[in-house]
C-alpha positions in Angstrom: 6.6 11.5 -0.7 8.6 8.8 -2.4 12.2 9.5 -3.3 13.3 10.2 -6.9 14.4 7.5 -9.3 18.1 7.4 -10.4 19.3 8.6 -13.8 20.0 6.1 -16.5 19.9 5.3 -20.2 16.5 4.6 -21.8 14.9 1.2 -21.6 13.9 -0.2 -25.1 10.1 -0.1 -25.7 10.0 -3.9 -25.8 12.2 -4.1 -22.6 14.8 -6.2 -24.4 18.1 -6.9 -22.7 21.6 -7.2 -24.3 22.6 -10.7 -25.1 25.3 -10.6 -22.4 22.7 -10.3 -19.6 21.6 -13.9 -20.0 25.1 -15.4 -20.5 25.7 -17.9 -17.8 22.2 -17.5 -16.4 21.8 -21.2 -15.7 24.3 -20.8 -12.8 22.3 -18.0 -11.1 19.0 -18.3 -9.3 16.1 -16.2 -10.5 13.6 -14.4 -8.3 10.6 -12.1 -8.7 9.7 -9.1 -6.6 6.1 -7.9 -7.0 5.5 -4.4 -5.8 2.0 -3.4 -4.6 2.1 0.4 -4.1 -1.1 0.9 -2.1 -1.4 1.9 1.6 -4.4 2.8 3.7 -2.5 5.6 5.3 1.1 6.9 5.0 3.4 6.2 7.9 5.3 9.3 9.1 8.7 7.7 8.5 8.0 6.2 5.1 9.5 7.4 1.8 8.7 4.2 -0.2 7.0 4.3 -3.5 3.5 4.0 -2.0 0.2 5.8 -2.4 -2.9 6.3 -0.4 -6.3 6.6 -2.1 -6.2 10.4 -1.5 -2.8 10.7 -3.2 -4.0 8.8 -6.3 -7.4 10.6 -6.6 -7.5 12.5 -9.8 -4.0 11.7 -10.8 -4.2 8.1 -12.0 -7.8 7.5 -12.9 -9.0 4.0 -13.5 -5.5 2.9 -14.5 -4.3 3.4 -11.0 -7.1 1.5 -9.4 -6.5 -1.3 -6.8 -9.3 -3.2 -8.4 -7.5 -4.0 -11.6 -3.9 -3.9 -10.3 -3.4 -7.6 -10.3 -4.2 -7.8 -14.1 -1.8 -5.0 -14.8 1.0 -6.6 -12.9 0.4 -9.9 -14.6 0.9 -8.1 -17.9 4.4 -7.3 -16.7 5.1 -10.9 -15.7 4.1 -11.9 -19.3 6.4 -9.2 -20.6 9.2 -10.7 -18.5 8.6 -14.0 -20.1 9.0 -12.4 -23.6 12.2 -10.5 -22.6 13.9 -13.5 -21.0 13.0 -15.7 -24.0 13.7 -19.4 -23.6 15.5 -18.9 -20.3 14.8 -22.3 -18.7 15.2 -21.3 -15.0 12.3 -21.9 -12.7 11.7 -19.1 -10.2 13.4 -19.7 -6.9 11.8 -17.0 -4.8 8.8 -14.7 -5.0 8.5 -11.7 -2.7 5.4 -9.5 -2.7 6.1 -6.2 -1.0 4.8 -2.7 -0.8 3.0 -0.7 0.4 0.6 -3.1 1.9 0.1 -6.1 -0.5 -2.7 -7.4 1.7 -4.9 -4.5 0.8 -5.5 -6.5 -2.3 -7.9 -9.4 -2.2 -6.1 -12.7 -1.3 -7.2 -14.0 -4.7 -5.4 -11.2 -6.5 -2.1 -12.1 -4.8 -2.7 -15.8 -5.6 -3.4 -14.9 -9.3 -0.1 -13.0 -9.5 1.8 -16.0 -8.1 -0.1 -18.3 -10.5 1.0 -16.1 -13.5 4.7 -16.6 -12.5 4.1 -20.3 -12.1 2.4 -20.5 -15.5 5.0 -18.4 -17.4 8.2 -19.6 -15.7 7.5 -22.5 -13.3 8.4 -22.5 -9.7 11.3 -24.4 -8.2 10.2 -27.4 -6.2 11.4 -25.7 -2.9 10.5 -22.1 -4.0 10.1 -19.5 -1.2 7.0 -17.4 -1.7 6.6 -14.5 0.7 4.2 -11.6 1.2 4.5 -8.7 3.5 1.4 -7.8 5.5 0.2 -5.2 7.9 -1.2 -6.8 11.1 -4.6 -5.0 10.6 -5.0 -6.0 7.0 -5.3 -9.8 7.4 -7.5 -12.3 9.3 -7.4 -16.1 9.6 -9.5 -16.6 6.4 -7.2 -14.3 4.4 -4.0 -16.1 5.6 -5.6 -19.5 4.8 -6.4 -18.4 1.3 -2.8 -17.3 0.8 -1.4 -20.6 2.1 -3.7 -22.6 0.0 -2.7 -20.5 -3.0 1.0 -21.3 -2.7 2.4 -18.8 -0.3 4.7 -20.4 2.4 6.2 -17.4 4.1 4.7 -14.2 5.5 6.3 -11.1 7.0 4.4 -8.8 9.4 5.3 -5.2 10.2 5.4 -5.1 14.0 7.8 -2.2 14.5 7.2 -1.9 18.3 5.1 -3.4 21.1 4.6 0.0 22.7 1.6 2.2 21.8 3.4 5.5 22.2 6.2 4.3 19.8 3.7 3.1 17.2 2.0 6.5 17.5 5.2 8.4 16.6 5.6 6.1 13.6 1.9 6.6 12.6 1.3 2.9 12.7 -2.3 2.0 13.0 -2.2 -1.5 14.5 -2.6 -2.0 18.3 0.1 -3.7 20.4 -0.5 -7.4 20.5 -2.0 -7.7 17.1 1.3 -8.7 15.3 1.8 -11.5 17.8 -1.8 -12.7 17.2 -1.0 -12.7 13.4 1.9 -15.0 14.0 -0.4 -17.5 15.7 -3.0 -17.1 12.9 -0.3 -17.7 10.2 0.9 -20.8 12.0 -2.6 -22.1 12.2 -3.0 -21.5 8.5 0.0 -23.7 7.8 2.8 -21.2 7.3 6.2 -22.7 8.3 8.1 -19.5 8.1 7.0 -16.2 9.7 9.0 -13.0 10.0 8.4 -9.9 12.2 9.9 -6.5 11.3 11.0 -4.3 14.2 12.3 -0.7 14.2 14.6 0.7 16.9 15.6 4.3 17.6 12.1 5.9 17.3 12.0 9.3 19.1 10.8 8.8 22.6 11.6 5.0 22.7 13.5 3.9 25.8 15.8 0.9 26.3 12.9 -0.7 28.3 10.5 -0.1 25.4 12.9 -1.8 23.0 13.5 -4.8 25.3 9.7 -5.2 25.6 9.4 -5.2 21.8 12.1 -7.8 21.4 10.6 -10.0 24.1 7.1 -9.7 22.6 8.4 -10.5 19.1 10.3 -13.6 20.2 7.5 -14.7 22.4 5.1 -14.7 19.4 7.1 -17.6 17.9 8.4 -16.5 14.5 11.4 -18.2 13.1 12.8 -14.9 11.6 13.1 -11.3 12.9 14.4 -8.2 11.1 15.4 -5.2 13.2 16.3 -1.9 11.5 17.5 1.4 12.8 15.0 4.2 12.1 16.3 6.4 9.3 14.7 9.8 9.1 14.3 10.5 5.4 14.0 14.1 4.2 10.5 14.9 2.9 8.7 12.6 5.4 6.2 13.7 8.0 8.6 12.5 10.8 11.4 14.6 9.4 9.2 17.7 9.5 8.1 16.9 13.1 11.7 16.6 14.2 12.6 19.9 12.4 9.8 21.7 14.2 11.0 20.3 17.6 7.9 18.2 18.2 9.9 15.0 18.8 13.6 14.5 19.5 16.1 13.0 17.0 17.7 9.7 18.1 21.5 9.7 17.9 23.9 7.1 16.6 25.0 6.0 20.1 21.5 5.1 21.0 21.1 3.1 17.8 24.3 1.2 18.6 23.1 0.5 22.2 19.8 -0.8 20.8 21.5 -3.0 18.3 23.7 -4.6 21.0 20.6 -5.2 23.1 18.9 -6.9 20.2 21.7 -9.1 19.3 22.1 -10.3 22.9 18.4 -11.0 23.3 18.1 -12.8 20.0 21.2 -14.9 20.7 19.8 -15.9 24.1 16.5 -16.9 22.4 18.3 -19.1 19.8 18.2 -16.6 16.9 21.5 -16.3 14.9 22.4 -13.3 12.8 23.0 -14.1 9.1 22.8 -10.5 7.9 23.5 -7.3 9.8 19.8 -6.6 10.4 18.4 -10.1 10.2 18.2 -13.1 12.6 16.8 -16.6 12.1 16.3 -19.7 14.3 17.7 -21.9 11.5 19.2 -21.8 8.0 15.8 -22.8 6.7 14.3 -19.7 8.3 16.5 -17.3 6.4 14.9 -15.1 3.8 16.2 -16.6 0.6 14.8 -13.7 -1.5 16.8 -11.1 0.3 19.8 -13.3 -0.1 19.4 -13.1 -3.9 19.8 -9.3 -3.5 22.8 -9.6 -1.2 24.5 -12.1 -3.5 23.9 -10.3 -6.7 21.7 -12.9 -8.3 19.0 -12.2 -10.9 15.5 -10.9 -10.1 12.7 -9.2 -12.0 11.0 -6.4 -10.1 7.4 -6.0 -11.4 5.3 -3.0 -10.4 5.6 0.8 -10.2 9.1 1.9 -9.2 10.3 -1.7 -8.9 14.0 -2.4 -9.6 15.3 -5.4 -11.5 18.7 -6.9 -12.1 19.6 -9.6 -14.7 23.2 -10.4 -15.6 24.8 -7.1 -14.8 21.9 -5.0 -16.2 19.9 -3.0 -13.7 16.7 -1.2 -14.5 13.8 0.5 -12.8 10.1 1.1 -13.6 8.2 4.4 -13.8 7.0 5.3 -10.3 3.4 6.3 -10.6 0.8 3.5 -10.8 -1.1 5.4 -13.6 2.0 5.8 -15.7 3.0 2.2 -15.1 -0.4 0.9 -16.2 -0.6 3.1 -19.2 2.8 1.9 -20.5 1.8 -1.8 -20.2 -1.7 -1.1 -21.7 0.1 0.4 -24.8 2.3 -2.7 -25.1 5.5 -1.0 -23.9 7.9 -1.7 -21.1 7.2 0.4 -18.0 11.0 0.8 -17.6 12.1 4.3 -16.8 15.8 3.8 -17.1 18.6 1.3 -16.8 22.4 0.9 -16.4 24.9 -1.7 -17.5 27.2 -2.5 -14.6 30.9 -2.8 -15.3 33.1 -5.5 -13.8 34.4 -2.9 -11.3 30.8 -1.9 -10.4 29.9 -5.5 -9.7 33.1 -6.1 -7.7 32.3 -3.1 -5.5 28.7 -4.1 -5.1 29.7 -7.6 -4.0 31.9 -6.1 -1.3 29.1 -3.7 -0.2 26.5 -6.4 0.1 28.3 -9.6 1.0 30.2 -8.1 3.8 26.9 -7.7 5.6 26.4 -11.5 5.5 27.5 -14.0 8.2 29.7 -15.7 5.6 31.4 -12.4 4.7 33.3 -11.6 1.5 36.4 -13.2 -0.1 39.6 -11.2 0.5 40.4 -12.0 -3.1 37.9 -9.3 -4.2 39.9 -6.6 -2.4 42.5 -4.4 -4.1 45.8 -3.5 -2.5 44.4 -0.5 -0.5 41.3 -2.5 0.5 43.6 -5.4 1.7 45.6 -2.9 3.8 42.3 -1.6 5.3 41.2 -5.1 6.0 44.3 -5.8 8.0 43.7 -2.6 10.0 40.1 -3.6 10.6 41.3 -7.0 11.8 43.7 -5.4 14.2 40.9 -3.1 15.5 38.6 -6.0 16.2 36.2 -5.3 13.4 36.8 -8.5 11.5 36.9 -12.1 12.8 40.4 -13.7 13.0 39.6 -17.3 12.0 37.7 -16.5 8.8 40.4 -14.0 7.9 43.0 -16.7 8.1 40.8 -18.7 5.7 40.6 -15.8 3.2 37.3 -14.1 4.1 36.4 -10.8 5.7 33.7 -11.4 8.3 32.4 -8.7 10.6 32.6 -9.1 14.4 29.8 -7.7 16.5 31.7 -4.4 16.8 32.3 -4.5 13.1 28.5 -4.8 12.5 28.0 -1.6 14.4 30.5 0.1 12.1 29.6 -1.9 8.9 29.2 1.2 6.7 32.6 2.6 7.6 34.3 -0.8 7.2 32.8 -1.2 3.8 34.0 2.2 2.6 37.5 1.3 3.5 37.5 -2.1 1.9 36.2 -0.9 -1.5 39.2 1.4 -2.1 
């Protein structure tokens, strides 16, 4: 089941923010994340805030229905307009995630985007993305999204091997994600991403290479590759605990990452974030870069997180509770925190070190600078950028990114 929300102070009923949150906002891009919490089935490795029809039956009633979800989410977009007041910024990125957003009718996703356009306006070159499961779309659906203003789509591929998909409880068949890329191109999408997962129990190096080659051969301009994390409380964690499938160790994860980076580089994909590769700068996911660079975004939907000007808040998780709050004219916010200057400094290091451009050495304290010199000597940071005042991970540093970050934030 989904993981728990963090603690925090109460969110005002009207969702209002302290005046400091919008200070200097004109210099920061604004994005929207729209969370669609519905899935046809629950994948064995997933602990996201998602719900199947069975899980919602009897606990959410009509308020949790997929049929009226778009209207409920639009209510939060209108709340965002009230909270942000006369903030003149057009929205730079929109990302619809889940769950499986494409379980909703294409017209519902288009209406949600139209509400953002009506309330805030979209930047001329706005990036508008939706996630999609390969079995949940067809050419007509993709054409409707493109005509409605979406210009980027991200398909969950995970693997090209059937036995790996089976362990992950994925329902699509091998080859379907590649066909989706062709259908998206035919519908007019310039930017297409495929998500891959490595380190699934029972996956071999040859399985992983086959998945990489299939993904690249499909012709996307962006690929994300994530190590499988076995979260407590998931079906996969229970299967591993019972000895039904083996646990993959960190050395295997490292080997798979090295294979991925080599195969991607040979195919013309450059890394720009530890788990993301693109064929060009235009192919990067601008929305995720908002997160990594600490910009402003409003997360609408059950369990969605937001950040504006050093204020972070999160919504109630259950779709029924979320809809009930908005129906009563109240913010669905469950809690929030005001980030201190030190909090924001640490988060910049944590997030920006993952990027190809790295993090300014000026953000580091004395102990962090000492740690950075050790990391440079150990081949974890690149020499040329370091001389220019930036900490940038080498390939070996990317394998040990979490450990490097822990040392630099001291």
